[in-house]
C-alpha positions in Angstrom: 113.5 -12.5 70.8 117.2 -11.9 71.0 119.5 -12.5 68.1 120.9 -15.9 69.2 117.4 -17.3 69.6 116.3 -15.8 66.2 119.4 -17.5 64.5 118.5 -20.9 66.0 114.9 -20.7 65.0 115.3 -19.2 61.6 118.5 -20.9 60.4 120.0 -17.6 59.5 123.4 -17.0 61.1 124.0 -14.3 63.6 126.6 -12.9 61.3 124.1 -12.6 58.5 121.5 -11.1 60.8 123.9 -8.4 61.8 124.7 -7.8 58.1 121.0 -7.3 57.5 120.9 -4.9 60.4 123.8 -2.8 59.0 122.2 -2.6 55.6 118.9 -1.6 57.1 117.2 -4.6 55.6 116.0 -6.2 58.8 116.5 -4.1 62.0 115.3 -5.3 65.3 112.7 -2.8 66.5 112.5 -3.6 70.2 114.8 -3.2 73.2 115.2 -5.3 76.3 115.5 -3.9 79.9 119.2 -4.3 79.5 119.0 -2.3 76.2 119.7 -5.3 74.0 118.1 -5.3 70.6 115.1 -7.5 70.4 113.3 -8.9 67.3 109.6 -8.6 67.2 107.2 -11.0 65.4 107.1 -8.6 62.5 110.9 -8.4 62.3 111.1 -12.3 62.2 108.4 -12.4 59.4 110.5 -9.9 57.5 113.6 -12.2 57.9 111.7 -15.0 56.3 110.5 -12.8 53.5 114.2 -11.8 52.9 115.3 -15.5 52.9 112.4 -16.5 50.5 113.4 -13.8 48.0 117.1 -14.8 48.3 116.1 -18.3 47.4 114.9 -17.0 44.1 118.3 -15.5 43.3 117.5 -11.8 44.2 120.4 -9.7 45.5 120.0 -8.0 48.8 119.7 -4.6 47.0 116.8 -6.0 44.9 115.2 -7.5 48.0 115.3 -4.1 49.8 113.7 -2.5 46.8 111.0 -5.2 46.6 110.2 -4.9 50.3 110.3 -1.1 50.6 108.8 0.2 47.3 105.0 -0.2 47.3 104.9 0.3 43.6 107.5 -2.3 42.8 106.2 -5.0 40.5 108.0 -8.4 40.3 107.2 -9.3 36.7 110.2 -7.4 35.1 112.7 -8.5 37.8 111.6 -12.1 37.7 111.9 -12.1 33.9 115.4 -10.7 34.2 116.3 -13.4 36.7 115.0 -16.1 34.3 117.0 -14.8 31.4 120.1 -14.5 33.6 119.8 -18.1 34.8 119.2 -19.3 31.2 122.4 -17.6 30.0 124.3 -19.0 32.9 123.0 -22.5 32.2 124.0 -22.1 28.6 127.5 -21.2 29.7 127.7 -24.1 32.1 126.5 -26.5 29.3 129.1 -25.2 27.0 131.8 -25.7 29.7 130.5 -29.2 30.3 130.6 -29.9 26.6 134.2 -28.7 26.5 135.3 -30.7 29.5 133.7 -33.9 28.1 135.5 -33.3 24.8 138.8 -33.0 26.6 138.0 -36.1 28.7 137.2 -38.2 25.7 140.7 -37.8 24.4 142.2 -39.2 27.6 145.0 -36.5 27.6 148.3 -37.6 29.1 149.3 -34.0 30.1 148.3 -30.4 30.0 149.9 -29.8 26.6 147.4 -32.4 25.2 144.6 -30.6 26.9 145.7 -27.3 25.3 145.7 -28.9 21.9 142.0 -29.8 22.2 141.1 -26.5 23.7 142.9 -24.7 20.8 140.9 -26.9 18.4 137.7 -25.9 20.0 138.6 -22.2 19.8 139.4 -22.7 16.2 136.1 -24.3 15.4 134.3 -21.5 17.2 136.1 -18.8 15.3 133.9 -16.4 13.2 136.4 -16.7 10.4 135.7 -19.6 8.0 139.3 -19.9 7.0 140.3 -20.2 10.6 137.8 -22.9 11.2 138.9 -24.9 8.2 142.5 -24.6 9.3 141.6 -25.9 12.7 140.1 -29.0 11.1 142.8 -29.7 8.6 145.8 -28.8 10.8 145.0 -29.6 14.5 146.6 -27.0 16.7 149.7 -27.8 18.6 149.9 -26.2 22.1 153.1 -24.7 23.5 154.5 -27.1 26.1 154.6 -26.0 29.7 158.2 -27.2 30.0 160.9 -28.6 27.7 160.5 -32.0 29.3 156.7 -32.0 28.5 156.4 -32.7 24.8 153.1 -32.4 23.1 151.7 -35.8 22.0 151.4 -36.2 18.2 148.6 -38.8 18.5 146.0 -37.0 20.6 142.7 -38.1 19.1 140.3 -35.4 17.8 137.1 -35.5 19.9 134.6 -37.2 17.5 131.5 -35.7 19.2 133.1 -32.3 18.8 133.5 -32.8 15.1 130.0 -34.2 14.8 128.5 -31.2 16.6 130.5 -28.8 14.4 129.5 -30.4 11.1 125.8 -30.0 12.0 126.3 -26.3 12.7 128.7 -25.4 9.9 127.2 -23.3 7.1 130.3 -22.7 5.0 130.6 -25.4 2.4 134.4 -25.6 2.4 134.6 -25.9 6.2 131.7 -28.4 6.2 133.6 -30.5 3.6 136.7 -30.5 5.8 134.7 -31.5 8.8 133.0 -34.4 7.0 136.4 -35.6 5.8 137.8 -35.5 9.3 134.7 -37.2 10.7 134.9 -40.0 8.2 138.5 -40.6 9.1 137.6 -40.7 12.7 135.4 -43.8 12.2 131.7 -44.2 13.1 132.0 -43.1 16.7 130.3 -39.8 15.9 127.4 -41.5 14.0 124.9 -41.2 16.9 125.6 -37.4 17.3 125.3 -36.8 13.5 122.3 -39.1 13.1 120.4 -37.0 15.7 120.6 -34.1 13.2 118.5 -36.2 10.7 115.5 -35.5 13.0 116.2 -31.8 13.6 113.4 -29.4 13.1 115.9 -27.2 11.2 116.0 -28.3 7.5 119.6 -26.9 7.2 120.8 -29.1 10.0 119.1 -32.2 8.4 120.8 -31.4 5.1 124.2 -31.2 6.8 123.5 -34.4 8.8 122.7 -36.5 5.7 125.8 -35.4 3.9 127.9 -36.3 6.9 126.3 -39.7 7.4 126.8 -40.3 3.6 130.5 -40.3 4.2 130.4 -42.9 7.0 130.6 -46.6 6.2 128.7 -49.4 7.8 125.2 -50.8 8.2 124.2 -48.3 10.9 125.0 -45.4 8.6 123.0 -47.0 5.8 120.0 -47.5 8.1 120.1 -43.8 9.0 120.2 -42.8 5.3 117.3 -45.1 4.6 115.3 -43.3 7.3 116.1 -40.0 5.6 114.4 -41.2 2.4 111.1 -40.2 4.0 112.2 -36.6 4.8 109.9 -33.7 3.8 112.8 -31.9 2.2 113.8 -33.0 -1.3 117.5 -32.3 -0.9 117.6 -34.4 2.2 115.9 -37.2 0.4 118.0 -36.8 -2.7 121.4 -36.8 -0.9 120.3 -39.8 1.1 119.2 -41.6 -2.1 122.5 -40.9 -3.9 124.5 -42.3 -1.0 122.2 -45.3 -0.8 122.4 -46.0 -4.5 126.2 -46.3 -4.3 125.6 -48.8 -1.4 123.2 -50.9 -3.5 120.0 -50.1 -1.7 117.1 -50.5 -4.1 114.7 -48.4 -1.9 116.5 -45.3 -3.3 115.3 -45.9 -6.9 112.1 -43.9 -6.8 113.8 -40.9 -5.3 116.6 -41.1 -7.8 114.3 -41.2 -10.7 112.3 -38.3 -9.3 115.6 -36.3 -9.0 116.1 -36.8 -12.8 112.6 -35.8 -13.5 112.9 -32.7 -11.3 116.3 -31.8 -12.6 117.8 -31.7 -9.0 121.3 -33.2 -8.9 120.2 -35.4 -11.8 123.7 -36.3 -12.9 124.5 -37.7 -9.4 121.2 -39.5 -9.5 122.0 -41.1 -12.9 125.4 -42.2 -11.7 123.8 -43.8 -8.6 121.2 -45.6 -10.7 124.0 -46.9 -13.0 125.7 -48.4 -10.0 122.5 -50.0 -8.8 122.0 -51.5 -12.3 125.5 -52.6 -13.0 126.8 -53.8 -9.6 123.6 -54.7 -7.7 121.3 -56.3 -10.3 118.5 -53.7 -10.0 118.4 -52.9 -13.7 114.8 -54.2 -14.3 113.1 -52.1 -11.7 115.2 -49.0 -12.7 114.1 -49.5 -16.4 110.5 -49.9 -15.3 110.7 -46.7 -13.2 112.3 -44.7 -16.0 109.9 -46.0 -18.6 106.9 -44.7 -16.5 108.2 -41.2 -17.0 108.5 -41.1 -20.8 105.2 -39.2 -21.1 106.7 -36.2 -19.3 107.5 -32.9 -21.1 110.4 -32.3 -23.4 113.1 -31.2 -20.9 112.3 -34.2 -18.7 112.6 -36.6 -21.6 115.9 -35.1 -22.5 117.2 -35.6 -19.0 115.9 -39.2 -19.0 117.8 -39.8 -22.2 121.0 -38.4 -20.7 120.6 -40.5 -17.6 120.1 -43.7 -19.6 123.6 -43.4 -21.0 124.8 -44.4 -17.5 122.4 -47.2 -17.0 122.6 -50.7 -18.7 119.4 -52.3 -19.9 117.9 -49.0 -21.2 118.5 -49.6 -24.9 114.8 -50.1 -25.6 113.8 -46.9 -23.8 116.4 -45.0 -25.8 115.0 -46.5 -29.0 111.6 -45.2 -28.1 113.0 -41.8 -27.4 114.9 -41.8 -30.7 111.5 -42.0 -32.4 110.1 -39.2 -30.2 107.7 -36.7 -31.9 110.0 -33.9 -30.6 112.9 -33.6 -32.9 115.4 -32.5 -30.2 114.6 -35.5 -28.0 114.8 -37.9 -30.9 118.2 -36.4 -32.0 119.7 -36.6 -28.6 118.4 -40.2 -27.9 119.7 -41.3 -31.3 123.1 -39.8 -30.6 123.3 -41.6 -27.3 122.3 -44.9 -29.0 125.2 -44.4 -31.4 127.6 -43.7 -28.6 126.5 -46.9 -26.8 126.9 -48.9 -29.9 130.4 -47.8 -30.3 
């Protein structure tokens, strides 16, 4: 079969067939009477083998090795191909994320695009101070021309901030990101809320702190969902935020925080808000009273917490008569302070 007929039947161009011939990858083995090269059935099968391997992403050099070396095993090469494709997909996904972040700002000109790109570079810096600076002082790009001023009101991509806050381990940078995210409104809530269900506990902790800084009923619902988290810090930070919002469901977790001595001052303040401003004093007093049989350090923390919470005078009276002198002394002192 001559080259033109092979090209029509195989779908491989004559130019590519000649290229295969020059490389020695597929050489026609026959000759016509007129001394034209002619492809045999075996040659055509080899063409299809080459095309099949090309469809898997193999280079022509790799294909030649695979077809010529009888000891060649595909496992390692296929594994390398998989890893290469995964890395390329990651790069493509990162590029897509950046393009979407730029598009979300509706830039009016290339200087605005450069501002967002510079912000993304800053957030991706290995230096924590550089990342914090990028959040607090959005970069200004150099204009392409004097008549192309950089807009001062280019919005920061909220999804970009939300994604960064879930990944940020440095507490100072994370605080700056939460501040910027809170200023940007609740547009990034869905992105941050997804972190509440992450399998990584560090991401869940960052997510709940970020949501705590966002106002609104939707953020409150996300925080309420976090009360059932397996991690005590996730539950605790959600409970403290919910307490300041008047959500009584946080009471059991807040009381447990005082008992465990984990952010107990924050928990006491949240219980005080619930009791003073949201009329939940009775259930708080009942929950605290159920813990008075705990050991001495716990009873001391309970007494300290009660200073912040109205309606706990009777509980403090009981602790002022505690069999442990240190507990009784502290409780009595707090009663005196409240009386004044």
